C-alpha positions as CSV (number, residue, x, y, z in Angstrom):
1,M,101.2,114.0,64.1
2,G,101.7,110.2,64.3
3,V,104.5,107.9,65.0
4,D,105.6,105.2,62.6
5,M,105.2,102.2,65.0
6,D,107.5,100.0,62.9
7,N,110.6,101.9,63.7
8,L,110.2,102.2,67.4
9,I,112.9,101.0,69.8
10,K,112.0,99.7,73.2
11,K,114.4,100.3,76.1
12,S,114.4,100.1,79.9
13,M,114.5,103.4,81.7
14,N,117.8,105.3,81.9
15,E,118.9,108.8,82.9
16,E,118.7,110.3,79.4
17,I,115.1,109.0,79.0
18,A,114.1,110.2,82.4
19,R,115.6,113.7,81.6
20,Q,113.5,113.8,78.4
21,I,110.3,112.8,80.2
22,A,110.9,115.4,82.9
23,L,110.7,118.1,80.2
24,W,107.2,117.0,79.0
25,K,104.6,119.7,79.7
26,Y,100.9,119.0,79.6
27,E,98.3,121.7,79.5
28,G,94.9,122.4,81.1
29,H,93.5,119.7,83.4
30,Y,96.4,117.5,82.3
31,E,99.0,119.7,84.0
32,V,98.6,117.3,87.0
33,Y,100.7,114.9,85.0
34,N,103.7,117.3,84.7
35,L,106.7,115.9,86.5
36,P,109.2,117.9,88.5
37,S,112.6,118.6,87.1
38,F,115.0,115.7,86.7
39,E,117.1,117.0,89.7
40,E,114.0,117.2,91.9
41,M,113.0,113.7,90.9
42,K,116.5,112.5,92.0
43,E,116.2,114.4,95.3
44,N,112.8,112.8,96.0
45,N,113.9,109.3,94.8
46,Y,111.3,108.9,92.0
47,G,111.3,105.3,90.6
48,M,112.2,106.4,87.1
49,V,115.5,107.8,88.3
50,N,116.4,104.8,90.3
51,P,118.7,102.5,88.2
52,K,117.5,99.5,90.3
53,K,114.0,100.1,89.0
54,A,114.9,100.6,85.3
55,D,113.4,97.3,84.3
56,N,110.0,98.3,85.7
57,Y,109.7,100.6,82.7
58,I,109.2,100.0,79.0
59,C,110.3,103.1,77.1
60,Y,109.4,103.7,73.4
61,L,111.8,105.8,71.3
62,K,111.8,107.1,67.8
63,N,115.1,108.5,66.6
64,D,116.3,108.9,70.2
65,E,113.1,110.8,71.1
66,V,111.0,109.3,73.9
67,V,107.4,109.1,72.7
68,A,105.9,107.0,75.4
69,Y,106.7,104.9,78.5
70,T,104.9,102.4,80.6
71,S,105.6,101.3,84.1
72,M,104.8,98.2,86.2
73,K,105.1,97.6,89.9
74,E,104.3,94.5,91.8
75,M,102.1,95.4,94.8
76,P,102.0,93.7,98.2
77,D,98.7,92.0,97.2
78,G,100.4,90.4,94.2
79,R,98.7,92.5,91.6
80,I,100.7,94.5,89.1
81,Y,100.1,98.3,89.0
82,F,100.3,99.6,85.4
83,G,100.9,103.1,84.3
84,I,101.5,104.9,81.0
85,G,102.8,108.3,79.9
86,L,102.7,109.7,76.4
87,K,104.6,112.7,75.2
88,P,102.0,115.5,75.2
89,E,101.9,116.0,71.4
90,Y,100.9,112.4,71.0
91,C,98.0,112.5,73.4
92,G,94.5,112.2,72.1
93,K,95.5,110.5,68.9
94,K,94.6,106.9,70.0
95,M,98.3,106.1,70.2
96,G,98.1,105.1,73.9
97,N,96.3,101.9,72.9
98,Y,99.3,100.7,70.9
99,F,101.7,101.3,73.7
100,T,99.4,99.8,76.3
101,K,98.7,96.7,74.4
102,D,102.4,96.1,73.5
103,S,103.5,96.7,77.1
104,L,100.7,94.4,78.5
105,E,102.1,91.6,76.4
106,D,105.5,92.0,78.1
107,I,104.0,92.3,81.5
108,K,101.9,89.2,81.1
109,K,105.0,87.2,80.2
110,R,106.9,88.6,83.2
111,F,104.0,88.1,85.6
112,P,101.9,85.4,84.0
113,N,99.6,84.7,87.0
114,S,99.1,88.2,88.3
115,K,96.1,90.5,87.9
116,I,97.0,93.9,86.2
117,Y,95.3,97.1,87.3
118,L,95.6,100.8,86.9
119,E,94.2,104.0,88.4
120,I,92.9,106.9,86.3
121,R,91.7,110.2,87.5
122,S,87.9,110.1,87.2
123,W,87.7,113.2,85.1
124,N,90.1,111.8,82.5
125,K,87.5,110.4,80.1
126,R,90.0,110.0,77.3
127,A,92.1,107.6,79.3
128,L,89.1,105.8,80.8
129,K,87.7,105.1,77.4
130,S,91.1,103.9,76.1
131,A,91.4,101.5,79.1
132,E,87.9,100.1,78.5
133,N,88.7,99.6,74.8
134,I,91.7,97.5,75.8
135,G,89.8,95.3,78.2
136,F,90.1,97.0,81.6
137,V,86.9,97.0,83.8
138,T,86.1,99.3,86.6
139,T,86.5,97.7,90.1
140,D,86.4,100.7,92.4
141,T,86.4,104.5,92.7
142,I,88.7,105.8,95.4
143,I,89.8,109.1,96.9
144,K,93.5,109.3,97.6
145,K,96.3,111.8,97.7
146,D,98.0,112.3,94.3
147,R,101.7,112.9,94.2
148,L,101.1,116.7,94.6
149,G,99.3,116.0,98.0
150,N,95.8,116.8,96.7
151,D,92.8,114.6,97.4
152,S,91.8,113.2,94.0
153,E,89.2,110.8,92.8
154,F,90.5,107.8,90.9
155,V,88.8,105.0,89.0
156,E,90.5,101.7,89.7
157,M,90.4,99.3,86.8
158,E,91.6,95.7,86.4
159,L,92.4,93.9,83.1
160,N,89.7,91.5,82.3
161,D,91.5,88.5,80.7
């Protein structure tokens, strides 16, 4: 199952998009990427439900269906944290590369002199390989609490321009 990339619409985050994303359910090891309900995200002040942070997201829609989104956040050290989410049925089909490359073009225009980095769980070989193919290089391996409160090992990677 692929997506015709020519007919995608890009939007900032909004409530309807966040509601769709909250319904995405990943399986197996990838369950750690499942988000709580929209209501729970609102209660816990997740960035994607905060209208003031809507422009920190690039959302890709096909016929009103959210197929992917990316996020960016300027960190205190001046670097830009980058994240991506793909609707589960589009994972593993090399589509993340398209959304990542497209989003990075926008982020570079918005933050032209900033380094862009991401963090990927060390077991997520699919995402690590994708990031490497786009030009990210490993800078560190860190243990930190994930949003579920569990200690997790992450590989930190920076875009090598």
